[in-house]
LOTOR-264709 format. One line per field, with one value per residue: x, y, z of N, C-alpha, C, CB in turn. Coordinates in steps of 0.001 Angstrom, whole numbers, plus 500000, padded with zeros to 6 digits. Glycine has a CB too. Example, Ala and Ser with C-alpha at 12.3 -4.5 7.8 and 13.67 -1.06 7.14 Angstrom:
BEGIN
npx [513190;512850]
npy [494310;497750]
npz [507800;507080]
capx [512300;513670]
capy [495500;498940]
capz [507800;507140]
cpx [513200;512900]
cpy [496700;500030]
cpz [507800;507870]
cbpx [511308;514084]
cbpy [495527;499402]
cbpz [509046;505725]
END
This chain:
BEGIN
npx [088222;088335;087573;087213;086326;085743;083985;082858;080860;077845;075474;072387;069872;067644;066625;063515;061223;057801;054191;051805;048582;045570;042466;040735;041323;043427;046843;050317;053859;056232;058827;060503;062310;063697;064388;067260;067526;069700;071772;073153;075282;075961;078487;079562;082390;083209;080909;077960;075224;073211;071173;070761;068469;068750;069286;071987;073951;075974;076843;078537;077656;075081;075403;076769;075009;072923;073917;074050;071320;070316;071308;073820;076246;077726;079043;081075;083745;083567;083738;086029;086793;085465;084683;083832;083196;084434;082264;080187;078537;079107;079707;081989;082218;084155;084091;085361;084756;083483;080629;077580;075874;072533;070485;069706;071144;072215;070001;067596;065629;062808;062984;061199;060289;059918;061311;061130;062969;065002;066861;067355;070157;070855;070257;071090;072553;071733;073816;073089;070391;066927;066342;064794;065078;066980;065666;065336;065984;064359;063726;060915;061558;063720;062488;060743;062657;063819;061614;061418;063763;063067;061382;063187;065315;066509;067184;067246;064775;063143;063813;062968;060722;060687;062002;062532;063340;065691;066415;069014;069722;072015;072706;071119;072056;071864;072676;072480;070872;069569;068979;066929;065512;064037;062477;063528;066198;067047;066913;068819;071119;071415;071891;074263;075951;076107;077450;079950;080989;081318;079212;077312;074668;072639;072314;071109;068581;066124;064467;062015;060607;058833;056094;055456;055743;056031;058586;060194;060289;061571;064140;065148;065091;066851;069210;069530;068684;066909;064718;062287;060985;058321;056869;054717;052353;052039;051649;049279;050513;053172;053209;052637;054910;056883;056241;056755;059518;060388;060738;060627;058133;057157;054777;052984;054232;054376;054744;053004;052243;052776;052329;052540;053081;054253;056145;058923;057909;055418]
npy [211144;214327;217768;220651;223638;226496;228485;231552;232691;234222;236946;235867;236857;239523;242881;244354;246966;247302;247640;247763;246674;247104;245708;247877;249476;251220;252094;251327;251818;249197;246775;243977;240970;238926;235686;234835;233185;230627;229205;226194;224075;220623;218303;214939;213057;214557;214626;216325;216360;217438;220322;222639;224489;226499;227511;229618;228179;225825;224217;222111;220093;219843;218823;216441;215106;214803;212917;210736;210287;209807;207370;206981;206474;204172;204563;206833;206550;206119;208485;210520;213270;216588;219635;222973;225808;229268;231034;229489;228399;226090;222676;220091;216680;213876;210489;207387;205169;204619;206297;205199;206335;206413;205748;208680;210512;213763;215131;217635;217555;218165;217871;215849;217683;220090;222328;223967;224737;222927;220661;217636;216730;214478;210930;208412;205418;204058;202833;201765;199996;200095;198901;197024;198305;197675;197202;200093;201758;204327;207147;208661;211088;211951;212526;214606;216435;217146;218343;220568;221870;222781;224860;226589;227169;227691;230260;231613;231073;232353;234944;235309;233720;231869;229432;225848;223497;221112;218969;217357;214501;212526;209506;210302;212843;216233;217632;219813;222377;222548;224571;225499;226726;224707;221677;219176;219766;220760;218430;216886;218365;217872;215108;215105;216436;214526;212509;213759;214098;211576;210198;207447;206444;204768;205400;207825;210385;212178;215292;216941;219973;219931;218595;215071;213281;210457;210766;211978;210028;208030;209157;209155;206429;205460;206619;205185;205911;205381;206638;209061;212210;214552;217800;218186;216561;213163;211485;208929;207051;207456;206549;203843;203088;203613;201663;199388;199415;199438;201880;204074;206305;209376;211826;215021;216272;217941;220217;219186;216653;213748;211775;208378;206822;204724;201948;199825;196621;197455]
npz [841772;840382;840865;839108;839576;838128;838234;839384;841964;841062;841204;842341;842303;841244;841686;841225;840364;841291;840929;843411;843725;845414;846832;847241;845169;845454;844923;845243;845346;844943;845691;844392;844828;842433;841063;839107;836012;835029;832530;831336;829538;829330;828882;828306;828313;826114;824579;823870;826098;827759;828334;830742;832720;835467;838912;839691;841522;843320;841090;840315;842012;840998;838302;838771;840474;838683;836773;838392;839113;836635;836127;835001;836148;838464;840855;842848;842046;839338;838027;836437;836161;836710;835239;835620;833778;833679;833402;834147;832273;830953;831482;831849;831904;832589;832268;833525;832095;828771;827332;826116;823411;822259;819315;817506;818892;819729;818897;819807;822501;824585;828057;830427;832886;835539;834896;832118;830238;830351;828479;826598;824878;823620;823475;825850;827125;830194;832833;835163;836738;837719;840840;843486;846800;849823;853168;855188;858167;860072;862190;863831;864987;863424;860988;861728;862521;860056;858878;860520;859826;857311;858010;859111;857371;853952;852690;850237;849171;851032;850445;847789;847287;845280;844860;844861;847427;848696;851273;853039;854901;856731;858096;860206;860703;859969;856815;855080;853002;849704;847025;844232;841159;840046;841146;840543;839945;842435;843979;842599;843199;845944;845876;844380;846161;848202;846792;846156;848702;849644;850919;851808;849815;850704;853335;853458;853714;851957;851828;850155;848892;846880;844825;844285;841627;839338;838105;840041;842042;840585;840217;842855;843528;841566;842446;844739;847234;850145;851397;850947;851580;851550;851659;850151;847925;846620;843414;842420;840797;841457;844093;843706;842281;844188;846119;844617;844375;846952;848215;850885;851231;852249;852713;852717;854854;857693;860515;862491;861734;859582;856571;855762;852787;851522;852532;853261;852760;853293]
capx [087471;088798;086596;087825;085199;086262;082856;082760;079447;077247;074267;071322;068593;067626;065580;062703;060153;056465;053053;050944;047185;044756;041044;040046;041831;044583;048096;051535;055083;056829;060095;060476;063520;063379;065477;067839;067677;071053;071738;074420;075349;076757;079005;080189;083416;083199;079650;076915;074099;072152;071143;070027;068064;068922;069718;073452;074731;076272;076727;079194;076738;073954;075698;077116;073771;072129;074374;073667;069882;070051;071839;074994;077385;077401;079649;081938;084988;083331;083984;087440;086908;084381;085150;082833;083918;084398;080936;079190;077649;079512;080268;082560;082406;084855;083912;086445;084253;082787;079176;076960;074745;071563;070106;069085;072018;072416;068733;067209;064318;062451;063020;060006;060674;059254;062121;060797;064116;065938;066805;068257;070817;071066;069853;072236;072162;072111;074575;072397;068990;066099;066216;064239;066087;066856;064964;066108;065332;064345;062960;059982;062265;064535;061585;060289;063814;063921;060490;061760;064785;062347;060854;064277;066347;066110;067234;066936;063318;062566;064059;062293;059548;060715;062806;062276;064450;065867;067201;069711;070131;072888;072817;070432;072673;071495;073824;072329;069741;069971;067873;066958;064232;063334;062572;064427;067557;067357;067183;070097;072192;071601;072526;075636;076698;076396;078478;081227;081470;081462;078138;076630;073288;071695;072159;070614;067152;065890;063203;061787;059444;057999;055215;056204;055272;056872;059981;060938;060534;062578;065448;065586;065370;068064;070351;069655;068335;065730;063637;061976;059964;057885;055790;053617;051630;052479;050610;049006;051542;054416;053063;052763;056318;057619;056009;057403;060969;060634;061083;059776;057650;056429;054345;052210;055072;054245;055192;052096;051981;053148;051616;053394;052397;054910;057223;059410;057015;054109]
capy [212182;215695;218799;221941;224574;227836;229408;232449;232914;235454;237328;234941;237556;240894;243676;245074;247771;246836;248399;246926;247073;246547;245577;249179;250135;252063;251535;251774;251296;248072;246228;242515;240225;237828;234777;234829;231866;230369;228140;225482;222871;219581;217264;213789;212524;215443;214534;217126;215513;218143;221769;222814;225785;226279;228632;229523;227799;224394;223656;220806;219151;219632;217940;215110;214481;214436;211672;209651;210005;209282;206017;206933;205956;203312;205051;208006;206234;206082;209826;210923;214691;217513;221014;224013;226944;230516;231647;228540;228023;224803;221686;218941;215516;212750;209224;206445;204285;205326;206423;204746;207118;205657;206377;209991;211374;215086;215819;218479;217155;218723;216884;215900;218287;221368;223364;223724;225005;221821;219911;216515;216897;213161;209812;207627;204188;204015;201651;201246;199633;200309;197664;197220;198660;196973;197906;201152;202241;205762;207475;209768;212325;212378;213133;215892;217346;217664;219268;221809;222558;223489;226088;227454;227440;228102;231729;232117;231012;233416;236217;235421;232836;231306;228219;224600;223131;219708;218863;216078;213959;211360;208808;211087;214153;217186;217979;221113;222613;222765;225326;225716;227086;223456;220687;218109;220265;220833;217063;216483;219026;217137;213829;215404;216733;213250;211822;214444;213949;210167;209736;206297;206791;203950;205989;209192;210714;213432;216006;217886;220849;219812;217449;213851;212391;209292;211069;212238;208720;207332;209725;208721;204995;205285;206970;204206;206540;204576;207375;210364;212932;215768;218551;218206;215302;212313;210952;207516;206287;207560;205658;202465;202865;203561;200347;198372;199429;199464;203221;204664;207585;210120;213110;215898;216338;219238;220139;218464;215284;213360;210585;207366;206261;203475;201533;198497;195592;198021]
capz [841073;840599;840517;838766;839505;837860;838272;840517;842282;840561;841921;841971;842265;840743;842317;840250;840926;840937;841465;844233;843598;846496;846468;847221;843961;845730;844407;845921;844760;845651;845202;844458;844469;841529;840718;837764;835396;834531;831532;831294;828706;829966;827993;828953;827406;824953;823848;824525;826498;828468;828510;831992;833255;836893;839738;839590;842701;843442;839742;840276;842645;840090;837166;839272;840913;837514;836153;839304;839031;835295;836069;834120;836893;839597;842092;842749;841349;837895;837494;836411;836462;836382;835096;835393;833207;834440;833346;834611;831172;830393;832403;831158;832764;831977;832964;833266;831045;827715;827447;824870;822920;821484;818049;817692;819667;819167;818704;820922;822995;825880;829129;831276;834147;835783;834258;830726;829384;830398;827220;826353;823590;823031;824316;826278;827807;831595;833246;836336;836567;838899;841610;844827;847792;851103;854233;855844;859379;860328;863383;863694;865350;862283;859998;862233;862500;858694;858697;861223;859027;856258;858583;859558;856370;852598;852670;848902;849022;851851;849773;846489;847215;843939;844716;845571;848307;849048;852497;853083;856196;856575;859374;861219;860879;858912;855984;854432;852120;848320;846436;842791;840570;839743;842214;840105;840107;843869;844407;842025;843949;847194;845528;844002;847392;848853;845994;846322;850075;849991;851789;851208;849523;851471;854667;853277;853607;851260;852050;849066;849045;845687;844693;843970;840566;839079;837764;841277;842656;839785;840532;844179;843452;840772;843299;845811;848510;850490;852054;850385;852336;850867;852308;849188;847731;845509;842536;842636;840084;842236;845244;843218;841947;845449;846714;843784;844588;848393;848673;851913;850724;853270;852158;853601;856051;858334;861920;863383;861272;858222;856121;855138;851625;851140;853414;852925;853296;853574]
cpx [088042;087727;087331;086688;085739;085184;082877;081300;078964;075968;073101;069964;068763;066439;064824;061612;058801;055417;052148;049521;046373;043285;040288;040526;042911;045827;049272;052719;055637;058135;060049;061825;063124;064613;065979;067903;069072;070981;073119;074299;076336;077203;079627;081120;083353;081930;078588;075692;072947;072302;070229;069683;068027;069153;071233;074159;074925;076171;077410;078301;075574;074285;076083;075873;072923;072614;074154;072202;069437;070603;073078;076262;076880;077895;080592;083182;084809;083675;085467;087593;085647;084980;083963;083581;083687;083009;079845;078240;078007;080115;080760;082832;083153;084672;085044;086051;083542;081292;078566;075769;073823;071264;069405;069928;072241;071138;068350;065786;064054;062401;061743;060364;059938;060048;061991;061955;065210;065759;067757;068852;071100;070603;071079;071744;072652;072894;073947;070961;068232;065892;065580;065349;065896;066131;065881;065319;065363;063522;062008;060670;063088;063672;061137;061436;063988;062798;060800;062831;064135;061810;061964;065153;065785;066040;066868;065428;062646;062714;063181;060954;059506;061494;062112;063520;064491;066835;067770;070077;070961;073133;072228;070988;072338;072743;073695;071113;070263;068778;068054;065566;063397;063527;063482;065885;067960;067681;068530;071275;072469;072294;073984;076509;077068;077495;079854;081837;081512;080422;077412;075153;072292;071479;071635;069089;067052;064515;063067;060556;058457;057077;056018;055472;056290;058335;060814;061246;061636;063986;065992;065931;066651;069310;070565;069420;066994;064543;063499;060806;059600;056825;054544;053022;052237;051337;050400;050083;052869;054372;053236;054218;057162;057456;056750;058901;061358;061169;060107;059419;056732;056061;053414;052915;055075;054584;054291;051820;052661;052420;052578;052601;052983;056034;057668;058512;055617;053214]
cpy [213546;216672;220111;222935;225999;228918;230241;232809;234252;235741;236484;235603;238940;241616;244467;245857;247247;247866;247440;247485;246347;246487;246901;250069;251179;251335;252106;251167;250159;247652;244721;241946;239021;236978;235036;233384;231752;229170;227515;224267;221897;218579;216154;213141;213220;215338;215364;216267;216294;219643;222044;224266;225629;227595;228521;229341;226293;223669;222293;219743;218823;218627;216541;214377;214018;213126;210471;209290;209610;207871;205870;206475;205072;203880;206207;207745;206129;207415;210145;212384;215440;218909;221918;225253;228215;231142;230748;228078;226686;223930;220509;217836;214454;211526;208277;205411;205122;205367;206082;205628;206229;206371;207695;210921;212693;215834;216573;218131;217795;217615;216969;216400;219596;222519;223195;224016;223955;220976;218728;216696;215562;212090;208974;206443;204220;202740;201018;200873;199966;198972;197971;197438;197878;197843;198938;201682;203762;206003;208616;211096;212859;213068;214508;216910;217961;218651;220609;222587;223335;224826;227090;227972;227949;229621;232305;232093;232118;234775;236391;234698;232096;230016;227015;224292;221625;219650;217457;215722;212706;210745;209642;212470;215041;217648;219333;221168;222994;223374;225483;226110;225853;222425;219522;218527;220311;219439;216589;217120;218309;215803;214045;215725;215443;212498;212438;214159;212506;209640;208585;206623;206007;204469;207419;209237;212060;213990;217041;218736;220682;218601;216264;213038;211268;209666;211409;210930;207978;207844;209176;207230;204746;205613;205951;204801;205974;205342;208752;210963;214188;216474;218570;216798;214489;212070;209481;206654;206316;206637;204205;202140;202764;202200;199258;198275;199627;200815;203635;206075;208220;211476;213833;216053;217760;219104;219317;217028;215031;212072;209651;206692;204918;203206;200156;197453;196108;198007]
cpz [841415;840117;840303;838525;839359;837986;839547;840726;841743;841340;841420;841848;841649;841372;841245;840972;840429;841383;842209;844167;844671;846083;846439;846077;844236;845249;845190;845204;845604;845013;845391;844054;843635;841267;839303;837263;834779;833591;831386;830390;829326;828908;828837;827945;826049;824095;824566;824846;827125;828331;829697;832244;834765;837620;839882;840928;842696;842093;839626;840898;841712;838997;837629;839778;839753;836901;837071;839100;837632;835123;835212;834832;838019;840907;841796;841906;839837;837232;837582;836790;836067;836317;834819;834915;834026;834484;833932;833531;830536;831489;831577;832174;831968;832863;832606;832222;829996;827966;826099;824531;822094;820178;818321;818522;818965;818886;819966;821343;824346;826916;829955;832668;834310;835192;832751;829778;829530;829135;827274;824967;822912;823988;824654;827078;829253;831895;834484;835963;837848;839599;842959;845850;849079;852128;854883;857037;859422;861581;863092;863995;864190;861230;860470;862316;861113;858400;859354;860465;857898;856768;858887;858423;855050;852482;851307;848645;849835;851178;848543;846415;845877;843777;845327;846396;848488;850224;852581;854518;855944;857947;860504;861443;859684;858162;855292;853538;850739;847600;844930;842322;840256;840837;841835;840307;841578;844408;843875;842768;845266;846940;845155;845202;848115;848119;846240;847698;850563;850954;851115;851025;850378;852891;854614;853319;852911;851633;850951;849346;847893;845726;844157;842906;840339;838841;838992;842004;841909;840096;841848;844181;842666;841599;844411;847188;848953;851061;851418;851152;851550;851703;851425;849045;846597;844543;842875;841990;840837;843448;844819;842888;843214;846119;845948;844084;846050;848874;849769;851465;851759;852696;853135;854939;856602;859816;862826;862949;859934;857885;855390;854021;851208;852135;852976;853590;853552;852360]
cbpx [085973;090150;085506;088769;084289;086872;081536;083622;079225;076957;073972;071243;067993;067543;066182;062085;060338;056181;052267;051460;046635;044917;040362;040253;040695;044686;048254;051534;056124;055871;061331;059364;064312;062813;065023;069262;066576;072068;071245;074860;075760;075955;080048;079121;083243;084393;079194;076506;074575;072147;070646;070828;066665;070081;068998;073988;074032;075319;077326;080547;076213;073531;076822;078164;072985;072179;075853;073922;069094;070653;070801;075230;078260;077982;080401;082345;085554;081875;083154;088047;088112;083208;086204;081988;083489;085373;080592;078416;077669;080524;079211;083864;081037;086369;082549;086858;083298;083072;078757;076523;075233;070276;069197;067743;073343;073193;067628;067326;064216;061102;064259;059341;062194;059051;063624;059612;064675;065729;067149;067517;072107;072539;068769;073224;072724;070869;076045;072413;068843;064733;067598;063376;066045;068246;064444;066439;066007;063770;063888;058780;063172;065268;060354;059650;065106;063894;059188;062241;065808;061197;060072;065129;067150;064751;068619;067670;062785;063224;065518;063186;058245;061265;064171;061930;064326;066395;066343;070971;068888;074240;074278;070454;074208;070744;074031;073556;068811;070444;067756;067455;064445;063810;061190;064167;067686;066169;066065;070148;071830;070252;071776;075665;075872;075134;078131;081045;080608;082792;077155;076805;073004;072186;073482;071120;066444;066000;063149;061630;059891;058869;054014;056418;055031;056340;060038;060142;059242;062277;065360;064499;064191;068011;070150;071011;068279;066123;063899;061654;060464;057337;056244;054104;050151;053026;050991;047629;051732;054654;051692;051875;056845;057145;054511;057185;061596;061612;061063;060485;056912;057269;053638;050786;056517;052817;055302;050801;050465;054697;050429;053895;052465;055459;056781;060893;057577;054248]
cbpy [212117;215949;218946;221824;224454;227882;228643;233716;232852;235355;238843;233841;237668;240929;244631;244098;249264;245451;249138;246864;246758;247386;244652;249902;250785;252410;251833;251379;252406;246898;246861;241947;239782;238363;233323;235487;231624;230108;228678;225063;223216;218875;217851;212766;211000;215150;213054;218317;214467;217755;222515;222272;226262;225322;228635;230751;228262;223746;224618;220858;219723;220948;218530;215215;215430;215550;211779;210054;211208;210205;205106;208291;207105;201941;203918;208462;204943;205722;210888;210675;215288;217441;221135;224310;227171;231502;231993;229136;229093;225000;221226;219335;214968;213069;208597;205750;203203;204683;207861;203269;208322;205444;205445;209841;210692;214980;214827;219976;215625;219461;217092;214514;218499;221588;223284;224550;226368;220965;220821;215136;217665;212951;208950;208477;202948;204106;202020;202284;198125;200957;196983;196015;200152;196570;196913;202306;201654;206560;207836;209570;212087;211173;212227;215712;216597;216517;218669;221503;221553;222624;225780;226716;226198;227487;232208;231288;229630;233441;236324;234889;233648;232290;228410;223421;223834;218864;219195;216116;213642;211752;208471;210367;214020;218408;216919;221442;223718;221428;226704;224449;227906;222889;220166;217754;221651;221455;216123;216857;220490;216908;213143;216552;217648;212391;211887;215952;214748;209942;210887;205025;206554;202520;205962;209771;210746;213235;216679;217146;222306;219740;217776;213001;213184;208532;212221;213187;207876;207497;211246;209016;204244;206167;208354;203575;208110;203550;207502;210258;213291;215444;219994;218736;215572;210975;211131;207145;206841;209016;205857;202249;203997;204674;200035;198688;200518;198369;204240;204672;207407;210271;212901;215346;215874;219807;221513;219204;215032;213186;210970;206311;207232;203543;201540;198320;195033;199423]
cbpz [841434;839866;841623;837493;840774;836470;838163;840305;843793;839037;841746;842972;843676;839178;843387;839218;840554;841581;840330;845708;842167;847783;847432;848550;843232;847248;842891;847434;844614;845687;845951;843556;845735;840211;840857;837760;834318;835712;830175;832706;827243;831093;826990;829477;827227;824102;823711;823629;827466;829933;827202;833150;832678;837148;841147;838924;844016;844450;838723;841005;843974;839464;836314;840395;841764;836471;835783;840777;839483;834239;835569;833512;837447;839391;842815;844130;841879;837611;838257;835025;835752;837435;833965;836698;831752;833852;831912;835715;830120;829235;833474;830402;833292;831769;832619;834552;831628;826381;827906;824978;822081;822285;817218;818329;819928;817926;818316;820549;823095;825808;830023;831364;834224;837279;834711;830339;829693;831684;826022;826480;823766;822667;823615;827103;827069;832490;833524;837488;836209;838519;841799;845233;848080;851636;855285;854847;860631;859109;864546;864620;866557;861662;859745;863603;862915;857682;859285;862651;858460;855725;859846;860537;856121;852230;853066;847836;849462;853228;849378;845419;847412;843029;845358;844579;849675;847825;853755;852204;857104;855890;859675;862481;861049;859510;854954;853631;852688;847629;847097;842044;839311;838417;842565;838621;839486;844659;843938;840547;844219;847888;844363;843035;848326;848929;844489;846128;850992;850565;852123;852086;848063;851528;855402;851949;855024;849734;853477;847731;849136;844464;843764;845242;839249;837884;836777;842200;842675;838290;840597;845223;842804;839516;843906;845767;848390;851459;853580;848870;853786;849455;852622;847810;847447;846027;841029;842085;838663;842689;845915;841976;841046;846392;846750;842299;843754;848766;847496;853316;849371;854577;850803;853810;855738;858141;862483;863481;861151;858076;855206;856190;850462;849670;854909;853366;854569;854083]
END
């Protein structure tokens, strides 16, 4: 797999003036750092498939992670090349195998995601299926270490209070934090990083700052990552899906405790 990233990092935030109003009706001038929304169209083998609204960082990781969590590839070697243009508004992915578009390809549909400007430009057939995962060991210390990283890192969130974060651990070693305006995108960036760096998904743990509905569980299971941790809460349907596919799902993860909702065999 070759990656040709021509995109030069652009400023991710903008400073705006505000008025601060207090309960006693006094007002004062203020300044706020806001996130910039970035838009990118993704094609696979010259066919447009996605329009993404994201935070303009780690774009190669984002698009590669997305095709993993959509089930479009089985492994790193399925990807021939990825090119991100100079503006970051277009990503071209070439797979070694063709991609089968389903009926209705080319139609513009809203994707079920927290990023309402994310669009599917066509339907495609996944090459992977959702399968139950093998048992994966983890230690309490590893989970609490990830929780502590949440307290220490995510500089963009500290600056703007506007991002979700996803933290990646591999074989018990912290790999980094991935931030985006959308929790799905942040997770995809972490998955893409693992793919690029040859990290086996079965040895990864993800920690997300976002809530966990079914679509987040599906992404993690599709990638083959056996443990998902969140500081937020899951839905009942997400817990049922996690149990069905043997995903270890840990939520309400805070420095003093966490809750296990699903475990292999649990």
